[in-house]
N, C-alpha and C positions, 0 to 999 in steps of 0.2 A: 318216330316218323308219323306224321299225320297223313290221313288218306281222304280223298274225296268221298270214297265209299269204303267202309270197313266190313269185311266178312264176319260172320259169326264163326265160332270155332269149327274148323273143317277137319275132316277125317281122311287120312291118306290111304290109297289102295292102288291096285293094278287092274287095268281094263281087261276083262275076259272076252266080252263081245258086246256089240251093239246091234239090236234087232228090233223089228216091228216099229221102226222110227222112234217110238217113245221110250223104249226100254234099254237098259244097259246092265249087264252082269259084271260085277266088280268084286274082286277079292280084297278085302281090307287087310291092313298090315298085320292084324291079329289072327289072320287065317280064315275069318268068317266071310262066306260068300253071300253077297247081298244083290238084290235087284233095285236099281235106282232109276228114277224118272229122268228121261232125257228130253229137255225142253226144246232143243233144236231138232226140228223135223226135216231139215234139209239133207242133202247128200254128205255134208260134213267132210269134204275131200281133205285127206291128210290128217284127219283127227280121230281116226278110229283103229289106230294101230294096236293090235293085241299086245299086251305086255307093258303098255305105256303107263307111266305114273299119272295118277288122277287124284282129284280131290272131291269129296262129296260133303254136303251138309245134311243134317238130320233134323227133321221136324218133330215136335212133341204133340202135334195135332193128332188125336186119335181117329179122327174122321178121314184122314188121308189114306188112300189105298197103298201108296208107297211112301214110306217114311223118309227115304233118302232122295236127294236130288244131286245129279251129276253137275258140278260147278265148273271144273276146268281140267285140262289135260296138258301135260308136259311134252312138247314136241322138240325140245332142244337136245343138245348132246350131254353126255355125262358130265356132271359138275358145272354145266352151263344151261340151266333150265330156261325154257321159253314157254310161259304159260299162256294158253289160249282159252278164253272164256267160252263155256258151253251153254250156260243158262241164259237163254234168249229173253227171259223175263226181266233181266237186269239192265240192258242198255238204255231203255227209256227212262228208267228211275235214275240212272247215273247222269244222263244228259240233263234231266231236270235239276239235279243238284248243281251241275256245272252252270246252268242258266241262272240259277238262283244266286250263285256266287260270282257271276259275270266273268268267268275265267276263260271263255272263248273269246279271244280279242276281236275277231271279225264280227262279233254280235254285241260285244259288251256295251252296256249303257245305252243301247238303242231301244230299250223297252222298260216298262215299270210293272207290267202285268204279264203273268204267264198262265195261259189256259191250255190244258191238254185234252186230247180226244174230242176235237171240235168238228161238228158236221160241216161239210162243204161240198163243192162240186155241183154240176148241173142237175143231177138227180137228187141231191141232198142226202144221198145214202153213203157217201164216202166220209171218212174221218181223217183229219190231219193230226199228226202226233202232237204238235204244239202250235199255238198262235201266240205271238208275242206283241203286246201293244204298249204304246207310249201315249202321248197326247193325241187328241182327236185330229189334229192337223197333220200327223205323221202317219204314213201308211203301215198297217200291221205286217209282221213278219210271219209267213206260213212256213213251218219247218217240219219236214218229214225225216225220220230216222230209219237207217238201214243197217242191221248188224252185219259185220264183215269179218270173216274168219279165214277165207282162202288166201294163201300166199304162194307165189312162185318167185324164187330168187330174191326173196325179201321185198317183193312187190305185193301189196295188198290188192285184192281183186273182188269186185262185185258186179253182177251176180255169179254164183257158182252153179246155176242151173237155169233153165227157162223160168221166167217168173212173170206170169200174166198180171199178177197183183202189182208187181214192181213197175211194169209197163204202164199200168193205169195210173199209178201215183205220179210217174214222170209226166204223162200227158196232162194230168190235172194241174200240176205245178206250172207247166208251160202255158196253159190256157188261163191262168189267173189274171185277173184284170190288172190294168196298169197301176191301180191304186193300192197294190199289195206287193210285198217283197217275198218271192218264193226261194226257199233254201232246202237243198237236199244234203242231209248230214250223214256221212257214212261212219258208223262207229266201228273203228278198227280194233277188234277185240284181242289184240296181241301187240307186243312192244317192238318186234323185230322188223317192222316195215316202215321205212321213211318215205316210200313212194306208193302211189295208188294209181291203178288204171281200171278201166271198165272191162268186164269179162265178156268181150264180144264173141269169143269162141263158144261160150255157153248159151248166149241169147243175142243173136244178131239184131233183132228188133229193139231190144233194150239199148244196145250200142248205138243205133241210129237215133233213138229218142234222147240218149245222153248228149250226143253231139248237138241235137237241136235245142235241148235245154240250155247248154253252154251258150249257144248262138243267140237264144231268146232271153238271156239275162238271168237265168236261174243260177243262184249262188251255190257252188259245190264245195262242201267242206268235208274232206276226208280227215276225220279227227282221230289221232293216235291216242291209245290208252295203254298204260302199263298194268298188267295183271299179275298179281302175286297171291299166294294163299292168305296173306294178311289183309290185302285190300286192293283198291283200284285208284289210280291217279291219271290225270290228264297230261299228255306229253306235248300237245300242239298239233299243227296241221301238216299232213303228208303232202309232198309235191305230186301234182297230177301229171302223169305221163301221157 
């Protein structure tokens, strides 16, 4: 089976605890207790159950303080794994691969150039994840990516906490001039959610901005991905509730 993104060989273990946002203690299957880097600094609701099966990668870089990185956790039932991606360094890399392959139908073949981390906004201090350009006569696509791991009743939700930064990004997409196409892409980092909704209970301001963004023509793309210890594949768009 081919993958959009293929993981390096991963090591299986069991979650002992997650603490200080960046750290996780994990017991590997061979009995070794390690401390792995946790790239997701958010609340990770539902993703820190002690005793859950996890996968980590190991770096050979001698300069790294922590050799291991926590990559994913299984939140499914026995014999029915549901892997959720933990490494927040991956979604933008995977979205870029999807853009290069033109597999997101709602955007496919509307651009010939992909630029990432482009400065924009009134103060010039903000960065948009991607700017997609075609011919000069066609407006560029400004695309922001948000990692999404929270789920309730198989409905993916973002955000899972108050996010001032997320509010700012929505405002800037809303304010983009008429000669640009703003897109908010939610990277649903798990395969068990066919629907998406905004997490209003966690951030009411973000919820209001989300509604305004829809009203002002910001394209909302909740993109579903299948996560497994072997690799990651694109599944399509979740229905917005």
